[in-house]
Wavefront OBJ file of the C-alpha trace (Angstrom):
o trace
v -109.005 -185.548 -15.016
v -110.627 -188.764 -16.147
v -114.328 -189.106 -17.005
v -114.717 -191.453 -14.034
v -113.324 -188.840 -11.626
v -115.605 -186.145 -13.102
v -118.642 -188.376 -12.569
v -117.649 -188.946 -8.937
v -117.392 -185.184 -8.361
v -120.779 -184.517 -9.998
v -122.440 -187.258 -7.936
v -120.871 -185.891 -4.709
v -122.078 -182.345 -5.449
v -125.623 -183.560 -6.237
v -125.732 -185.628 -3.046
v -124.582 -182.672 -0.940
v -127.167 -180.433 -2.569
v -129.892 -182.993 -1.867
v -128.946 -183.152 1.811
v -128.968 -179.324 2.044
v -132.376 -179.155 0.310
v -133.896 -181.744 2.663
v -132.466 -179.983 5.714
v -133.896 -176.684 4.471
v -137.349 -178.244 4.133
v -137.114 -179.746 7.624
v -136.027 -176.411 9.097
v -138.991 -174.665 7.465
v -141.402 -177.266 8.818
v -139.905 -177.001 12.281
v -140.164 -173.210 12.128
v -143.842 -173.536 11.251
v -144.682 -176.014 13.997
v -142.897 -173.836 16.535
v -145.699 -171.276 16.540
v -148.739 -172.993 15.055
v -150.491 -175.268 17.548
v -152.647 -176.660 14.762
v -149.530 -178.347 13.378
v -148.635 -180.015 16.679
v -149.536 -183.709 16.543
v -150.038 -186.219 19.323
v -151.154 -183.598 21.854
v -154.662 -184.213 23.184
v -154.276 -182.253 26.406
v -156.094 -178.911 26.729
v -153.592 -176.131 27.345
v -152.496 -172.649 26.339
v -149.292 -172.860 24.299
v -146.892 -169.911 24.602
v -144.863 -168.750 21.585
v -142.731 -165.706 20.817
v -142.743 -164.073 17.394
v -140.454 -161.183 16.545
v -142.275 -158.151 15.157
v -140.657 -155.101 13.613
v -141.060 -152.982 16.773
v -141.445 -155.503 19.591
v -141.675 -159.179 20.312
v -145.205 -160.581 20.486
v -145.975 -163.265 23.079
v -148.754 -165.498 21.765
v -151.132 -167.315 24.093
v -152.365 -169.998 21.740
v -155.282 -172.233 22.843
v -155.229 -175.957 22.213
v -158.375 -178.071 22.737
v -160.068 -175.089 24.432
v -163.139 -172.972 23.725
v -163.332 -169.180 23.955
v -166.021 -167.127 25.696
v -166.616 -163.628 27.053
v -168.013 -163.224 30.552
v -169.429 -160.444 32.681
v -168.842 -162.362 35.926
v -165.282 -162.769 37.184
v -164.038 -166.265 36.201
v -162.592 -168.473 38.907
v -159.329 -170.354 38.600
v -160.404 -173.981 38.330
v -159.842 -177.230 36.437
v -161.790 -176.053 33.397
v -160.427 -172.496 33.054
v -156.993 -172.147 31.413
v -156.701 -168.492 30.377
v -158.346 -165.200 31.328
v -157.769 -161.543 30.332
v -159.953 -158.398 30.369
v -161.677 -157.737 27.029
v -163.846 -154.618 26.583
v -163.103 -151.383 28.440
v -164.834 -150.497 31.692
v -166.311 -146.998 31.973
v -165.443 -145.160 35.188
v -168.749 -143.401 35.819
v -170.906 -145.330 36.068
v -168.805 -148.479 36.340
v -170.056 -150.652 33.479
v -168.888 -152.382 30.326
v -168.112 -149.819 27.622
v -169.871 -150.510 24.330
v -172.517 -153.063 23.427
v -172.017 -156.391 25.193
v -174.005 -159.571 24.595
v -173.123 -162.692 26.557
v -174.464 -165.954 25.143
v -177.573 -164.202 23.844
v -178.130 -162.104 26.974
v -177.857 -158.329 26.585
v -175.543 -156.981 29.320
v -175.134 -153.508 27.784
v -177.402 -152.463 24.917
v -175.647 -149.199 24.013
v -173.453 -149.313 20.903
v -170.472 -146.944 21.285
v -169.355 -145.312 18.027
v -165.901 -144.628 19.510
v -165.076 -148.337 19.338
v -164.571 -149.125 15.669
v -164.127 -152.892 16.129
v -166.477 -155.703 17.125
v -165.886 -159.327 18.054
v -168.621 -161.952 17.624
v -168.157 -165.341 19.293
v -170.465 -168.214 18.380
v -170.312 -171.851 19.414
v -167.935 -172.736 16.592
v -166.378 -169.515 15.307
v -164.888 -166.103 16.103
v -165.263 -163.060 13.875
v -163.505 -159.683 14.109
v -165.063 -156.929 12.006
v -165.521 -153.130 11.829
v -168.328 -151.857 14.072
v -169.736 -150.081 11.018
v -170.944 -153.531 9.889
v -173.141 -153.908 12.979
v -176.825 -153.929 12.166
v -180.115 -155.093 13.640
v -179.897 -158.460 11.896
v -176.496 -159.254 13.454
v -177.699 -158.229 16.913
v -180.949 -160.184 16.581
v -179.008 -163.293 15.491
v -176.612 -162.933 18.431
v -179.593 -163.061 20.763
v -181.409 -165.799 18.856
v -178.427 -168.157 18.531
v -176.947 -167.338 21.964
v -173.793 -165.784 20.539
v -171.556 -163.303 22.348
v -170.428 -159.872 21.184
v -168.310 -156.978 22.436
v -166.726 -153.770 21.090
v -163.121 -152.568 21.163
v -160.595 -150.700 19.029
v -159.848 -152.356 15.685
v -156.050 -152.463 15.233
v -155.641 -154.565 12.069
v -158.271 -155.096 9.384
v -157.586 -157.315 6.348
v -153.830 -157.188 7.119
v -153.737 -153.372 7.189
v -153.223 -151.034 10.151
v -156.329 -149.129 11.271
v -155.465 -145.665 12.703
v -155.858 -145.634 16.499
v -155.231 -142.116 17.779
v -156.684 -142.253 21.285
v -153.468 -143.517 22.925
v -151.255 -141.018 21.035
v -147.573 -141.608 21.926
v -148.142 -143.177 25.338
v -146.262 -146.421 25.958
v -147.824 -149.429 27.654
v -147.880 -153.172 27.453
v -150.333 -153.947 24.645
v -152.642 -156.910 24.185
v -154.969 -158.015 21.377
v -157.172 -160.799 20.105
v -155.466 -161.790 16.842
v -156.636 -163.653 13.765
v -154.010 -165.394 11.648
v -154.716 -167.422 8.495
v -156.538 -170.283 10.180
v -156.671 -169.660 13.917
v -157.167 -167.062 16.651
v -155.074 -166.392 19.730
v -154.208 -163.609 22.186
v -150.978 -161.672 21.694
v -149.135 -159.332 24.033
v -146.108 -157.075 23.580
v -143.040 -158.143 25.563
v -142.386 -154.526 26.606
v -144.244 -151.192 26.838
v -144.692 -149.691 23.348
v -146.837 -147.142 21.555
v -150.019 -148.411 19.946
v -148.571 -147.807 16.461
v -145.450 -149.837 17.281
v -147.708 -152.645 18.486
v -149.795 -152.473 15.311
v -146.717 -152.547 13.088
v -145.445 -155.618 14.931
v -148.820 -157.345 14.614
v -148.850 -156.688 10.884
v -145.273 -157.908 10.468
v -145.994 -161.277 12.128
v -148.932 -161.923 9.799
v -152.013 -160.727 11.704
v -155.034 -160.557 9.391
v -157.361 -158.955 11.946
v -156.661 -157.777 15.482
v -158.869 -156.290 18.184
v -157.465 -154.455 21.209
v -158.016 -155.859 24.702
v -158.175 -153.742 27.872
v -154.765 -153.073 29.411
v -153.087 -150.382 31.537
v -154.029 -150.619 35.212
v -156.841 -153.031 34.277
v -154.389 -155.423 32.651
v -154.324 -158.336 35.096
v -154.838 -161.678 33.422
v -153.557 -165.194 33.980
v -152.952 -168.559 32.396
v -152.534 -172.087 33.700
v -149.061 -173.557 33.154
v -148.101 -177.219 32.642
v -147.946 -177.750 36.405
v -151.520 -176.502 36.781
v -150.344 -173.311 38.503
v -151.848 -169.854 37.997
v -149.400 -167.454 36.307
v -150.405 -163.777 36.354
v -149.739 -161.561 33.321
v -150.010 -157.788 32.911
v -148.498 -154.787 34.693
v -149.459 -152.395 37.515
v -152.875 -154.090 37.906
v -154.054 -151.611 40.563
v -157.597 -151.556 39.113
v -158.099 -155.310 38.978
v -161.119 -155.000 41.280
v -162.777 -152.657 38.746
v -162.593 -155.060 35.797
v -166.069 -155.734 34.411
v -165.627 -158.396 31.701
v -163.212 -161.080 30.564
v -162.112 -163.128 27.564
v -161.746 -166.722 28.760
v -160.442 -170.002 27.326
v -161.984 -173.084 28.910
v -161.770 -176.851 28.567
v -164.114 -178.261 25.960
v -166.937 -180.038 27.775
l 1 2 3 4 5 6 7 8 9 10 11 12 13 14 15 16 17 18 19 20 21 22 23 24 25 26 27 28 29 30 31 32 33 34 35 36 37 38 39 40 41 42 43 44 45 46 47 48 49 50 51 52 53 54 55 56 57 58 59 60 61 62 63 64 65 66 67 68 69 70 71 72 73 74 75 76 77 78 79 80 81 82 83 84 85 86 87 88 89 90 91 92 93 94 95 96 97 98 99 100 101 102 103 104 105 106 107 108 109 110 111 112 113 114 115 116 117 118 119 120 121 122 123 124 125 126 127 128 129 130 131 132 133 134 135 136 137 138 139 140 141 142 143 144 145 146 147 148 149 150 151 152 153 154 155 156 157 158 159 160 161 162 163 164 165 166 167 168 169 170 171 172 173 174 175 176 177 178 179 180 181 182 183 184 185 186 187 188 189 190 191 192 193 194 195 196 197 198 199 200 201 202 203 204 205 206 207 208 209 210 211 212 213 214 215 216 217 218 219 220 221 222 223 224 225 226 227 228 229 230 231 232 233 234 235 236 237 238 239 240 241 242 243 244 245 246 247 248 249 250 251 252 253 254 255 256
């Protein structure tokens, strides 16, 4: 084989490798943009983007807000031009029927009783969301929530700093599961694609990269909805026989 032929072969191999490398980079970028709405460019319309991510135990359906703000409400939201997504948040106690755990809505105290059973707390301000252990709650945090018109509710903490937090109350019962999830740089709501145990749900959340995750009310109180591209109301959840007993909601609305 001549030197000229050897050079041609080397150049061909290098060119093929370069094409493969570039394709690999493009595939990685496409994989990233497929689930991260923050990477989607040229989209100025408010909407809830739906993505599926495969966890170790179940698939997680992500309801990912784009150009929307999040709030918690103690009055049932209506389906209108400004409201794009709605699911129950904190639990509702049966007797008496009220929001379970401390609940502050835009600085207004709806329920003042902190419940030690709920080891997770979500604080929503005008420009941020924070999920933390309820053990961090103190008078200063509560006073600031009132002063700065923030919102706050309690639930079960499922993931904390990328680690599973034991949640024994559900034992081995299977249900659709739903949570408010924090990833590296954004929050969204995630739901299992099938009924699973709480541990299976937690393992799937951890495997898809959840840093923090707070449970959201499900079971027979599970009815929620989102607005699709056609502006239609699409219900989510199962059974939903206690919809009329829901007492509070996590809502994504158009930025005003």
